[in-house]
C-alpha positions in Angstrom: 107.3 45.7 68.7 104.7 44.4 70.7 102.2 46.4 72.5 103.0 44.4 76.1 105.2 45.7 78.0 108.8 43.8 77.9 109.0 42.4 81.1 105.5 40.9 80.0 106.2 36.7 80.3 103.8 36.1 77.2 104.0 38.9 75.1 101.3 39.5 72.3 102.8 38.5 68.9 105.0 41.2 67.6 102.5 43.5 65.0 105.0 46.7 64.1 108.1 46.8 62.8 111.0 48.5 64.8 111.5 52.3 63.4 114.8 53.3 65.3 115.8 54.7 68.4 114.9 58.3 69.1 116.4 61.0 71.5 116.0 64.0 73.2 117.0 65.7 76.5 112.8 66.5 76.6 110.5 63.4 78.0 107.8 65.1 76.7 109.4 66.2 73.5 110.4 61.8 73.2 106.9 60.7 73.9 105.1 63.4 71.4 107.2 62.3 68.6 107.1 58.5 69.2 103.1 58.7 69.9 102.8 61.0 66.5 105.1 58.5 64.4 102.5 55.7 65.4 99.5 56.8 64.4 100.6 59.3 61.3 102.1 55.9 60.0 100.3 54.3 57.2 99.8 50.4 57.5 101.0 47.3 55.9 101.2 44.1 55.3 103.6 42.7 58.4 102.9 46.6 59.9 100.6 47.1 61.8 100.0 49.2 63.6 96.5 49.5 64.8 96.7 47.1 68.4 99.4 49.8 69.2 97.1 52.6 68.9 94.5 51.0 70.0 96.3 50.3 73.4 97.3 54.0 74.0 94.1 55.5 73.6 92.3 53.0 75.7 95.5 54.6 78.8 94.7 58.2 77.5 98.3 57.2 76.4 98.4 61.4 74.3 96.0 63.0 78.0 99.3 62.1 80.1 101.2 63.8 77.5 99.3 66.4 77.5 98.9 66.6 81.0 103.2 66.4 80.7 103.8 69.1 79.3 101.3 71.6 80.6 102.6 71.0 84.3 106.3 72.3 82.3 108.0 68.6 82.1 108.4 69.2 79.0 107.3 70.5 75.0 105.3 69.6 73.0 107.1 71.0 69.9 110.2 68.7 68.2 112.5 68.4 65.9 113.1 65.5 64.1 116.7 64.8 62.8 118.2 61.9 61.2 121.5 60.8 61.2 123.3 58.9 58.4 124.6 55.5 59.7 
């Protein structure tokens, strides 16, 4: 994954491996789960979460999720269910 939007004509180098697909009927829980995965992963060679964490923090990304929950758009609680192939 790159820290830049898919629409960026010249995105930053990809530093973070693809995690997979997450889905939910609750957009707030989905965003919270995605952010938690990024913040809780351990960086390793070829899989660096630091640039994305800096981007999220510099744009108050977690504040947006908290506010969305506060105004009733969804919940901060979620359960990740792994679906086998």
